Each structure stands twice: as C-alpha cells, then as structure tokens.
Predicted model as a PDB file, atoms N, CA, C, CB and O in Angstrom, pLDDT in the B-factor column:
MODEL        1                                                                  
ATOM      1  N   MET A   1       0.358 -11.873  36.527  1.00 62.00           N  
ATOM      2  CA  MET A   1      -0.289 -11.474  35.296  1.00 62.00           C  
ATOM      3  C   MET A   1       0.791 -11.087  34.276  1.00 62.00           C  
ATOM      4  CB  MET A   1      -1.280 -10.296  35.545  1.00 62.00           C  
ATOM      5  O   MET A   1       1.694 -10.303  34.569  1.00 62.00           O  
ATOM      6  N   ALA A   2       0.675 -11.647  33.097  1.00 72.00           N  
ATOM      7  CA  ALA A   2       1.661 -11.375  32.049  1.00 72.00           C  
ATOM      8  C   ALA A   2       1.430  -9.995  31.446  1.00 72.00           C  
ATOM      9  CB  ALA A   2       1.598 -12.454  30.952  1.00 72.00           C  
ATOM     10  O   ALA A   2       0.292  -9.572  31.243  1.00 72.00           O  
ATOM     11  N   ARG A   3       2.522  -9.308  31.165  1.00 73.00           N  
ATOM     12  CA  ARG A   3       2.429  -7.985  30.543  1.00 73.00           C  
ATOM     13  C   ARG A   3       2.381  -8.143  29.027  1.00 73.00           C  
ATOM     14  CB  ARG A   3       3.628  -7.085  30.963  1.00 73.00           C  
ATOM     15  O   ARG A   3       3.060  -8.994  28.452  1.00 73.00           O  
ATOM     16  N   LYS A   4       1.582  -7.324  28.408  1.00 73.00           N  
ATOM     17  CA  LYS A   4       1.557  -7.307  26.954  1.00 73.00           C  
ATOM     18  C   LYS A   4       2.805  -6.586  26.464  1.00 73.00           C  
ATOM     19  CB  LYS A   4       0.263  -6.625  26.416  1.00 73.00           C  
ATOM     20  O   LYS A   4       3.216  -5.572  27.027  1.00 73.00           O  
ATOM     21  N   ARG A   5       3.381  -7.110  25.437  1.00 75.00           N  
ATOM     22  CA  ARG A   5       4.570  -6.490  24.870  1.00 75.00           C  
ATOM     23  C   ARG A   5       4.141  -5.524  23.777  1.00 75.00           C  
ATOM     24  CB  ARG A   5       5.553  -7.559  24.314  1.00 75.00           C  
ATOM     25  O   ARG A   5       3.327  -5.873  22.922  1.00 75.00           O  
ATOM     26  N   ASN A   6       4.678  -4.321  23.800  1.00 76.00           N  
ATOM     27  CA  ASN A   6       4.348  -3.354  22.761  1.00 76.00           C  
ATOM     28  C   ASN A   6       4.848  -3.852  21.418  1.00 76.00           C  
ATOM     29  CB  ASN A   6       4.950  -1.974  23.084  1.00 76.00           C  
ATOM     30  O   ASN A   6       5.992  -4.286  21.280  1.00 76.00           O  
ATOM     31  N   GLN A   7       3.962  -3.781  20.429  1.00 73.00           N  
ATOM     32  CA  GLN A   7       4.344  -4.212  19.096  1.00 73.00           C  
ATOM     33  C   GLN A   7       5.112  -3.092  18.415  1.00 73.00           C  
ATOM     34  CB  GLN A   7       3.103  -4.617  18.265  1.00 73.00           C  
ATOM     35  O   GLN A   7       4.698  -1.933  18.436  1.00 73.00           O  
ATOM     36  N   ALA A   8       6.211  -3.444  17.824  1.00 84.00           N  
ATOM     37  CA  ALA A   8       7.020  -2.457  17.118  1.00 84.00           C  
ATOM     38  C   ALA A   8       6.577  -2.407  15.662  1.00 84.00           C  
ATOM     39  CB  ALA A   8       8.536  -2.791  17.227  1.00 84.00           C  
ATOM     40  O   ALA A   8       6.592  -3.422  14.966  1.00 84.00           O  
ATOM     41  N   TYR A   9       6.184  -1.223  15.207  1.00 88.00           N  
ATOM     42  CA  TYR A   9       5.753  -1.045  13.829  1.00 88.00           C  
ATOM     43  C   TYR A   9       6.879  -0.419  13.027  1.00 88.00           C  
ATOM     44  CB  TYR A   9       4.480  -0.176  13.753  1.00 88.00           C  
ATOM     45  O   TYR A   9       7.657   0.386  13.539  1.00 88.00           O  
ATOM     46  N   THR A  10       6.951  -0.804  11.767  1.00 92.00           N  
ATOM     47  CA  THR A  10       7.992  -0.256  10.905  1.00 92.00           C  
ATOM     48  C   THR A  10       7.675   1.197  10.574  1.00 92.00           C  
ATOM     49  CB  THR A  10       8.130  -1.091   9.612  1.00 92.00           C  
ATOM     50  O   THR A  10       6.530   1.638  10.677  1.00 92.00           O  
ATOM     51  N   GLU A  11       8.686   1.916  10.183  1.00 92.00           N  
ATOM     52  CA  GLU A  11       8.519   3.312   9.787  1.00 92.00           C  
ATOM     53  C   GLU A  11       7.569   3.410   8.592  1.00 92.00           C  
ATOM     54  CB  GLU A  11       9.886   3.948   9.444  1.00 92.00           C  
ATOM     55  O   GLU A  11       6.751   4.327   8.514  1.00 92.00           O  
ATOM     56  N   GLU A  12       7.682   2.474   7.678  1.00 93.00           N  
ATOM     57  CA  GLU A  12       6.813   2.457   6.497  1.00 93.00           C  
ATOM     58  C   GLU A  12       5.342   2.269   6.899  1.00 93.00           C  
ATOM     59  CB  GLU A  12       7.249   1.334   5.528  1.00 93.00           C  
ATOM     60  O   GLU A  12       4.457   2.930   6.357  1.00 93.00           O  
ATOM     61  N   PHE A  13       5.095   1.370   7.845  1.00 91.00           N  
ATOM     62  CA  PHE A  13       3.733   1.125   8.326  1.00 91.00           C  
ATOM     63  C   PHE A  13       3.166   2.389   8.966  1.00 91.00           C  
ATOM     64  CB  PHE A  13       3.713  -0.047   9.338  1.00 91.00           C  
ATOM     65  O   PHE A  13       2.011   2.745   8.728  1.00 91.00           O  
ATOM     66  N   ARG A  14       3.955   3.048   9.755  1.00 92.00           N  
ATOM     67  CA  ARG A  14       3.508   4.279  10.422  1.00 92.00           C  
ATOM     68  C   ARG A  14       3.186   5.374   9.408  1.00 92.00           C  
ATOM     69  CB  ARG A  14       4.581   4.776  11.403  1.00 92.00           C  
ATOM     70  O   ARG A  14       2.177   6.068   9.533  1.00 92.00           O  
ATOM     71  N   ARG A  15       4.046   5.521   8.408  1.00 93.00           N  
ATOM     72  CA  ARG A  15       3.801   6.536   7.378  1.00 93.00           C  
ATOM     73  C   ARG A  15       2.509   6.258   6.629  1.00 93.00           C  
ATOM     74  CB  ARG A  15       4.970   6.594   6.395  1.00 93.00           C  
ATOM     75  O   ARG A  15       1.746   7.179   6.337  1.00 93.00           O  
ATOM     76  N   GLU A  16       2.260   4.991   6.317  1.00 91.00           N  
ATOM     77  CA  GLU A  16       1.037   4.610   5.615  1.00 91.00           C  
ATOM     78  C   GLU A  16      -0.190   4.910   6.470  1.00 91.00           C  
ATOM     79  CB  GLU A  16       1.073   3.120   5.242  1.00 91.00           C  
ATOM     80  O   GLU A  16      -1.197   5.396   5.955  1.00 91.00           O  
ATOM     81  N   ALA A  17      -0.117   4.632   7.748  1.00 91.00           N  
ATOM     82  CA  ALA A  17      -1.235   4.908   8.652  1.00 91.00           C  
ATOM     83  C   ALA A  17      -1.536   6.397   8.709  1.00 91.00           C  
ATOM     84  CB  ALA A  17      -0.931   4.381  10.055  1.00 91.00           C  
ATOM     85  O   ALA A  17      -2.699   6.799   8.668  1.00 91.00           O  
ATOM     86  N   VAL A  18      -0.497   7.217   8.804  1.00 92.00           N  
ATOM     87  CA  VAL A  18      -0.681   8.666   8.856  1.00 92.00           C  
ATOM     88  C   VAL A  18      -1.260   9.165   7.540  1.00 92.00           C  
ATOM     89  CB  VAL A  18       0.653   9.377   9.162  1.00 92.00           C  
ATOM     90  O   VAL A  18      -2.170   9.994   7.530  1.00 92.00           O  
ATOM     91  N   LYS A  19      -0.731   8.658   6.430  1.00 93.00           N  
ATOM     92  CA  LYS A  19      -1.211   9.071   5.110  1.00 93.00           C  
ATOM     93  C   LYS A  19      -2.704   8.776   4.959  1.00 93.00           C  
ATOM     94  CB  LYS A  19      -0.412   8.358   4.000  1.00 93.00           C  
ATOM     95  O   LYS A  19      -3.462   9.609   4.461  1.00 93.00           O  
ATOM     96  N   ARG A  20      -3.116   7.590   5.389  1.00 92.00           N  
ATOM     97  CA  ARG A  20      -4.527   7.214   5.294  1.00 92.00           C  
ATOM     98  C   ARG A  20      -5.400   8.067   6.194  1.00 92.00           C  
ATOM     99  CB  ARG A  20      -4.707   5.749   5.646  1.00 92.00           C  
ATOM    100  O   ARG A  20      -6.511   8.437   5.814  1.00 92.00           O  
ATOM    101  N   SER A  21      -4.912   8.382   7.377  1.00 90.00           N  
ATOM    102  CA  SER A  21      -5.730   9.132   8.336  1.00 90.00           C  
ATOM    103  C   SER A  21      -5.877  10.605   7.956  1.00 90.00           C  
ATOM    104  CB  SER A  21      -5.126   9.024   9.723  1.00 90.00           C  
ATOM    105  O   SER A  21      -6.764  11.288   8.468  1.00 90.00           O  
ATOM    106  N   GLU A  22      -5.019  11.100   7.067  1.00 92.00           N  
ATOM    107  CA  GLU A  22      -5.090  12.499   6.654  1.00 92.00           C  
ATOM    108  C   GLU A  22      -6.135  12.752   5.571  1.00 92.00           C  
ATOM    109  CB  GLU A  22      -3.745  12.950   6.163  1.00 92.00           C  
ATOM    110  O   GLU A  22      -6.445  13.902   5.257  1.00 92.00           O  
ATOM    111  N   LYS A  23      -6.678  11.674   5.000  1.00 91.00           N  
ATOM    112  CA  LYS A  23      -7.706  11.834   3.970  1.00 91.00           C  
ATOM    113  C   LYS A  23      -8.978  12.369   4.608  1.00 91.00           C  
ATOM    114  CB  LYS A  23      -7.982  10.490   3.242  1.00 91.00           C  
ATOM    115  O   LYS A  23      -9.333  11.968   5.717  1.00 91.00           O  
ATOM    116  N   PRO A  24      -9.674  13.279   3.913  1.00 92.00           N  
ATOM    117  CA  PRO A  24     -10.909  13.839   4.458  1.00 92.00           C  
ATOM    118  C   PRO A  24     -11.981  12.760   4.650  1.00 92.00           C  
ATOM    119  CB  PRO A  24     -11.436  14.943   3.537  1.00 92.00           C  
ATOM    120  O   PRO A  24     -12.175  11.899   3.792  1.00 92.00           O  
ATOM    121  N   GLY A  25     -12.665  12.824   5.780  1.00 92.00           N  
ATOM    122  CA  GLY A  25     -13.764  11.908   6.049  1.00 92.00           C  
ATOM    123  C   GLY A  25     -13.359  10.545   6.576  1.00 92.00           C  
ATOM    124  O   GLY A  25     -14.217   9.689   6.793  1.00 92.00           O  
ATOM    125  N   VAL A  26     -12.079  10.328   6.785  1.00 90.00           N  
ATOM    126  CA  VAL A  26     -11.602   9.045   7.289  1.00 90.00           C  
ATOM    127  C   VAL A  26     -11.275   9.191   8.766  1.00 90.00           C  
ATOM    128  CB  VAL A  26     -10.361   8.552   6.491  1.00 90.00           C  
ATOM    129  O   VAL A  26     -10.552  10.107   9.160  1.00 90.00           O  
ATOM    130  N   THR A  27     -11.804   8.293   9.577  1.00 90.00           N  
ATOM    131  CA  THR A  27     -11.545   8.352  11.011  1.00 90.00           C  
ATOM    132  C   THR A  27     -10.350   7.474  11.370  1.00 90.00           C  
ATOM    133  CB  THR A  27     -12.790   7.915  11.804  1.00 90.00           C  
ATOM    134  O   THR A  27      -9.943   6.596  10.608  1.00 90.00           O  
ATOM    135  N   GLN A  28      -9.809   7.735  12.534  1.00 89.00           N  
ATOM    136  CA  GLN A  28      -8.697   6.912  13.021  1.00 89.00           C  
ATOM    137  C   GLN A  28      -9.153   5.474  13.228  1.00 89.00           C  
ATOM    138  CB  GLN A  28      -8.126   7.486  14.337  1.00 89.00           C  
ATOM    139  O   GLN A  28      -8.385   4.536  13.014  1.00 89.00           O  
ATOM    140  N   ALA A  29     -10.395   5.305  13.641  1.00 91.00           N  
ATOM    141  CA  ALA A  29     -10.926   3.964  13.857  1.00 91.00           C  
ATOM    142  C   ALA A  29     -10.983   3.179  12.542  1.00 91.00           C  
ATOM    143  CB  ALA A  29     -12.322   4.042  14.491  1.00 91.00           C  
ATOM    144  O   ALA A  29     -10.691   1.984  12.518  1.00 91.00           O  
ATOM    145  N   GLN A  30     -11.355   3.847  11.461  1.00 92.00           N  
ATOM    146  CA  GLN A  30     -11.403   3.183  10.157  1.00 92.00           C  
ATOM    147  C   GLN A  30     -10.002   2.748   9.728  1.00 92.00           C  
ATOM    148  CB  GLN A  30     -12.023   4.117   9.095  1.00 92.00           C  
ATOM    149  O   GLN A  30      -9.812   1.637   9.234  1.00 92.00           O  
ATOM    150  N   VAL A  31      -9.038   3.624   9.919  1.00 90.00           N  
ATOM    151  CA  VAL A  31      -7.657   3.305   9.541  1.00 90.00           C  
ATOM    152  C   VAL A  31      -7.151   2.124  10.365  1.00 90.00           C  
ATOM    153  CB  VAL A  31      -6.733   4.537   9.736  1.00 90.00           C  
ATOM    154  O   VAL A  31      -6.527   1.208   9.829  1.00 90.00           O  
ATOM    155  N   ALA A  32      -7.421   2.150  11.663  1.00 90.00           N  
ATOM    156  CA  ALA A  32      -6.981   1.068  12.546  1.00 90.00           C  
ATOM    157  C   ALA A  32      -7.595  -0.262  12.120  1.00 90.00           C  
ATOM    158  CB  ALA A  32      -7.354   1.381  14.007  1.00 90.00           C  
ATOM    159  O   ALA A  32      -6.925  -1.295  12.121  1.00 90.00           O  
ATOM    160  N   LYS A  33      -8.865  -0.228  11.758  1.00 91.00           N  
ATOM    161  CA  LYS A  33      -9.549  -1.456  11.331  1.00 91.00           C  
ATOM    162  C   LYS A  33      -8.947  -1.975  10.025  1.00 91.00           C  
ATOM    163  CB  LYS A  33     -11.069  -1.201  11.156  1.00 91.00           C  
ATOM    164  O   LYS A  33      -8.735  -3.178   9.870  1.00 91.00           O  
ATOM    165  N   GLU A  34      -8.673  -1.066   9.087  1.00 89.00           N  
ATOM    166  CA  GLU A  34      -8.079  -1.456   7.809  1.00 89.00           C  
ATOM    167  C   GLU A  34      -6.698  -2.081   7.985  1.00 89.00           C  
ATOM    168  CB  GLU A  34      -7.982  -0.252   6.891  1.00 89.00           C  
ATOM    169  O   GLU A  34      -6.362  -3.062   7.322  1.00 89.00           O  
ATOM    170  N   LEU A  35      -5.916  -1.512   8.869  1.00 86.00           N  
ATOM    171  CA  LEU A  35      -4.540  -1.957   9.045  1.00 86.00           C  
ATOM    172  C   LEU A  35      -4.386  -3.072  10.069  1.00 86.00           C  
ATOM    173  CB  LEU A  35      -3.691  -0.802   9.446  1.00 86.00           C  
ATOM    174  O   LEU A  35      -3.324  -3.682  10.193  1.00 86.00           O  
ATOM    175  N   GLY A  36      -5.448  -3.322  10.785  1.00 85.00           N  
ATOM    176  CA  GLY A  36      -5.422  -4.401  11.767  1.00 85.00           C  
ATOM    177  C   GLY A  36      -4.682  -4.005  13.002  1.00 85.00           C  
ATOM    178  O   GLY A  36      -4.565  -4.800  13.934  1.00 85.00           O  
TER     179      GLY A  36                                                      
ENDMDL                                                                          
END                                                                             
C-alpha cells in the first residue's frame, strides 16, 4: 500500500488560513473548504 506524502504548505498559506479561521463565526471546515 502506497503511503500518502504530506503536502508542504508555504508559510504565507498557513498565515492566511489562520487569519481566516480567527474571524468570528467561521469554522475550520469552512476555511478548509475555501482553501482546498
């Protein structure tokens, strides 16, 4: 069985994800869906 390779995200991508998730009323699932 082949192992999935962890995807490396850029620092900028991570910061954007955190920034979006800190907004009131936004769930982590919504952010994940938006960012793919």
